N, CA, C and O atoms as a DFTB+ gen file, in Angstrom:
284 C
 N C O
     1  1      -8.006      18.501       2.439
     2  2      -6.672      18.737       1.947
     3  2      -5.921      17.404       1.963
     4  3      -5.985      16.641       2.928
     5  1      -5.220      17.155       0.878
     6  2      -4.481      15.896       0.722
     7  2      -3.214      15.907       1.585
     8  3      -2.478      16.894       1.607
     9  1      -2.972      14.812       2.287
    10  2      -1.811      14.693       3.158
    11  2      -0.533      14.579       2.345
    12  3      -0.446      13.773       1.418
    13  1       0.464      15.393       2.697
    14  2       1.782      15.350       2.075
    15  2       2.823      15.130       3.169
    16  3       2.518      15.239       4.357
    17  1       4.041      14.822       2.766
    18  2       5.116      14.645       3.743
    19  2       5.320      15.923       4.545
    20  3       5.501      15.868       5.761
    21  1       5.295      17.062       3.883
    22  2       5.518      18.333       4.567
    23  2       4.431      18.605       5.613
    24  3       4.733      19.026       6.730
    25  1       3.181      18.364       5.252
    26  2       2.089      18.549       6.212
    27  2       2.217      17.570       7.372
    28  3       2.028      17.943       8.530
    29  1       2.538      16.323       7.060
    30  2       2.681      15.303       8.094
    31  2       3.797      15.665       9.065
    32  3       3.620      15.557      10.278
    33  1       4.939      16.091       8.548
    34  2       6.057      16.468       9.411
    35  2       5.682      17.640      10.315
    36  3       6.030      17.654      11.496
    37  1       4.981      18.611       9.765
    38  2       4.540      19.752      10.572
    39  2       3.571      19.305      11.667
    40  3       3.704      19.709      12.822
    41  1       2.607      18.481      11.305
    42  2       1.632      17.987      12.284
    43  2       2.316      17.173      13.384
    44  3       1.983      17.313      14.561
    45  1       3.262      16.329      13.004
    46  2       3.966      15.499      13.979
    47  2       4.776      16.358      14.949
    48  3       4.755      16.120      16.156
    49  1       5.481      17.344      14.428
    50  2       6.276      18.229      15.284
    51  2       5.359      18.984      16.249
    52  3       5.645      19.066      17.444
    53  1       4.283      19.524      15.741
    54  2       3.334      20.264      16.578
    55  2       2.728      19.357      17.638
    56  3       2.621      19.738      18.804
    57  1       2.332      18.154      17.230
    58  2       1.703      17.198      18.151
    59  2       2.666      16.797      19.263
    60  3       2.302      16.823      20.439
    61  1       3.882      16.427      18.902
    62  2       4.823      15.940      19.915
    63  2       5.249      17.042      20.879
    64  3       5.502      16.770      22.053
    65  1       5.331      18.264      20.405
    66  2       5.637      19.377      21.313
    67  2       4.481      19.588      22.285
    68  3       4.699      19.841      23.470
    69  1       3.259      19.485      21.787
    70  2       2.078      19.741      22.616
    71  2       1.679      18.566      23.498
    72  3       1.323      18.751      24.662
    73  1       1.737      17.349      22.941
    74  2       1.173      16.191      23.639
    75  2       2.131      15.033      23.839
    76  3       1.799      14.088      24.555
    77  1       3.294      15.071      23.239
    78  2       4.197      13.933      23.307
    79  2       3.575      12.750      22.598
    80  3       3.034      12.898      21.503
    81  1       3.644      11.594      23.200
    82  2       3.057      10.391      22.604
    83  2       1.639      10.154      23.115
    84  3       1.066       9.085      22.908
    85  1       1.087      11.146      23.775
    86  2      -0.221      10.994      24.401
    87  2      -1.360      11.478      23.509
    88  3      -1.143      11.985      22.408
    89  1      -2.567      11.307      24.013
    90  2      -3.739      11.828      23.323
    91  2      -3.795      13.339      23.504
    92  3      -3.172      13.889      24.412
    93  1      -4.549      14.007      22.628
    94  2      -4.704      15.445      22.780
    95  2      -5.822      15.745      23.773
    96  3      -6.334      14.832      24.420
    97  1      -6.198      16.994      23.897
    98  2      -7.206      17.395      24.871
    99  2      -8.593      16.820      24.564
   100  3      -9.426      16.706      25.464
   101  1      -8.845      16.459      23.308
   102  2     -10.117      15.859      22.914
   103  2     -10.076      14.333      22.972
   104  3     -10.998      13.665      22.505
   105  1      -9.001      13.785      23.548
   106  2      -8.790      12.349      23.686
   107  2      -8.594      11.649      22.342
   108  3      -8.896      10.464      22.202
   109  1      -8.087      12.392      21.355
   110  2      -7.737      11.830      20.047
   111  2      -6.291      11.382      20.064
   112  3      -5.444      12.012      20.697
   113  1      -6.013      10.307      19.375
   114  2      -4.642       9.880      19.117
   115  2      -4.157      10.607      17.863
   116  3      -4.966      11.131      17.097
   117  1      -2.857      10.638      17.655
   118  2      -2.276      11.295      16.489
   119  2      -2.826      10.699      15.186
   120  3      -3.182      11.438      14.267
   121  1      -2.894       9.385      15.109
   122  2      -3.412       8.739      13.898
   123  2      -4.833       9.147      13.580
   124  3      -5.156       9.397      12.419
   125  1      -5.690       9.220      14.583
   126  2      -7.074       9.657      14.389
   127  2      -7.122      11.106      13.931
   128  3      -7.910      11.468      13.058
   129  1      -6.277      11.925      14.527
   130  2      -6.205      13.343      14.176
   131  2      -5.864      13.509      12.692
   132  3      -6.534      14.262      11.985
   133  1      -4.837      12.816      12.224
   134  2      -4.429      12.902      10.821
   135  2      -5.533      12.364       9.912
   136  3      -5.848      12.970       8.888
   137  1      -6.106      11.252      10.279
   138  2      -7.168      10.629       9.481
   139  2      -8.369      11.564       9.336
   140  3      -8.972      11.632       8.265
   141  1      -8.716      12.269      10.384
   142  2      -9.878      13.156      10.355
   143  2      -9.587      14.510       9.704
   144  3     -10.485      15.120       9.123
   145  1      -8.360      14.980       9.793
   146  2      -8.026      16.322       9.300
   147  2      -7.657      16.344       7.815
   148  3      -7.914      17.335       7.132
   149  1      -7.061      15.268       7.312
   150  2      -6.531      15.253       5.949
   151  2      -7.150      14.151       5.107
   152  3      -7.642      13.148       5.623
   153  1      -7.113      14.362       3.803
   154  2      -7.519      13.328       2.854
   155  2      -6.381      12.324       2.743
   156  3      -5.301      12.646       2.249
   157  1      -6.630      11.126       3.198
   158  2      -5.625      10.064       3.134
   159  2      -6.080       8.935       2.214
   160  3      -5.548       7.826       2.272
   161  1      -7.058       9.219       1.374
   162  2      -7.626       8.181       0.502
   163  2      -6.617       7.648      -0.508
   164  3      -6.807       6.558      -1.049
   165  1      -5.552       8.391      -0.770
   166  2      -4.523       7.950      -1.712
   167  2      -3.504       7.012      -1.060
   168  3      -2.585       6.532      -1.723
   169  1      -3.670       6.754       0.237
   170  2      -2.726       5.916       0.979
   171  2      -3.330       4.556       1.304
   172  3      -4.535       4.444       1.531
   173  1      -2.501       3.536       1.325
   174  2      -2.936       2.205       1.750
   175  2      -2.935       2.101       3.270
   176  3      -3.727       1.360       3.854
   177  1      -2.046       2.844       3.896
   178  2      -1.884       2.798       5.345
   179  2      -3.040       3.509       6.037
   180  3      -3.348       4.659       5.723
   181  1      -3.679       2.820       6.979
   182  2      -4.758       3.408       7.777
   183  2      -4.286       3.492       9.218
   184  3      -4.134       2.470       9.886
   185  1      -4.057       4.699       9.693
   186  2      -3.583       4.875      11.069
   187  2      -4.681       5.413      11.978
   188  3      -4.393       5.875      13.082
   189  1      -5.924       5.361      11.536
   190  2      -7.014       5.939      12.314
   191  2      -7.176       5.292      13.688
   192  3      -7.711       5.915      14.605
   193  1      -6.720       4.052      13.837
   194  2      -6.858       3.365      15.130
   195  2      -5.509       3.075      15.787
   196  3      -5.440       2.383      16.803
   197  1      -4.436       3.612      15.194
   198  2      -3.098       3.421      15.760
   199  2      -2.968       4.253      17.041
   200  3      -3.215       5.459      17.030
   201  1      -2.584       3.610      18.129
   202  2      -2.501       4.309      19.412
   203  2      -1.127       4.913      19.683
   204  3      -0.995       5.782      20.545
   205  1      -0.117       4.470      18.967
   206  2       1.230       4.981      19.188
   207  2       1.543       6.096      18.179
   208  3       1.513       5.872      16.969
   209  1       1.837       7.273      18.678
   210  2       2.099       8.437      17.835
   211  2       3.255       8.194      16.875
   212  3       3.137       8.471      15.681
   213  1       4.354       7.687      17.375
   214  2       5.539       7.485      16.547
   215  2       5.289       6.428      15.473
   216  3       5.726       6.594      14.334
   217  1       4.604       5.364      15.812
   218  2       4.300       4.315      14.837
   219  2       3.422       4.859      13.716
   220  3       3.665       4.575      12.543
   221  1       2.417       5.628      14.064
   222  2       1.544       6.227      13.048
   223  2       2.354       7.125      12.119
   224  3       2.207       7.052      10.899
   225  1       3.199       7.962      12.687
   226  2       4.020       8.864      11.883
   227  2       4.945       8.090      10.951
   228  3       5.008       8.376       9.756
   229  1       5.656       7.118      11.491
   230  2       6.618       6.353      10.693
   231  2       5.921       5.631       9.540
   232  3       6.413       5.647       8.411
   233  1       4.792       5.005       9.814
   234  2       4.067       4.291       8.766
   235  2       3.614       5.231       7.656
   236  3       3.721       4.902       6.474
   237  1       3.111       6.395       8.036
   238  2       2.648       7.355       7.035
   239  2       3.796       7.970       6.251
   240  3       3.733       8.057       5.024
   241  1       4.844       8.398       6.946
   242  2       5.949       9.048       6.242
   243  2       6.634       8.066       5.295
   244  3       7.070       8.456       4.212
   245  1       6.731       6.819       5.682
   246  2       7.338       5.802       4.819
   247  2       6.538       5.647       3.533
   248  3       7.107       5.647       2.441
   249  1       5.221       5.517       3.659
   250  2       4.401       5.356       2.461
   251  2       4.409       6.618       1.596
   252  3       4.481       6.526       0.371
   253  1       4.337       7.774       2.215
   254  2       4.378       9.022       1.444
   255  2       5.701       9.182       0.718
   256  3       5.727       9.597      -0.440
   257  1       6.791       8.859       1.381
   258  2       8.114       8.957       0.768
   259  2       8.222       8.000      -0.419
   260  3       8.708       8.377      -1.485
   261  1       7.773       6.776      -0.229
   262  2       7.833       5.784      -1.304
   263  2       6.958       6.184      -2.489
   264  3       7.329       5.949      -3.639
   265  1       5.819       6.776      -2.223
   266  2       4.946       7.190      -3.333
   267  2       5.544       8.369      -4.093
   268  3       5.324       8.492      -5.298
   269  1       6.292       9.234      -3.421
   270  2       6.958      10.348      -4.110
   271  2       8.123       9.851      -4.966
   272  3       8.423      10.437      -6.006
   273  1       8.770       8.786      -4.538
   274  2       9.873       8.225      -5.316
   275  2       9.392       7.682      -6.653
   276  3      10.133       7.711      -7.636
   277  1       8.181       7.196      -6.698
   278  2       7.648       6.580      -7.906
   279  2       7.185       7.603      -8.935
   280  3       6.941       7.258     -10.091
   281  1       7.065       8.837      -8.526
   282  2       6.599       9.893      -9.456
   283  2       7.708      10.356     -10.343
   284  3       7.502      11.233     -11.181
């Protein structure tokens, strides 16, 4: 499934409520979780190795927002 702003916002809210800025129970970071769960091939930003949850979210939402503006 292709990553959208709406999906990203939902995932971020769920993640931060459950884990805060930490890894999940499988020792995944938020960026790895998004990279593995969604198709992000349309994005230049790669957060698969980003360790900070908020940084990964901000980088992705910024690029997704900018790409929607161009449509």
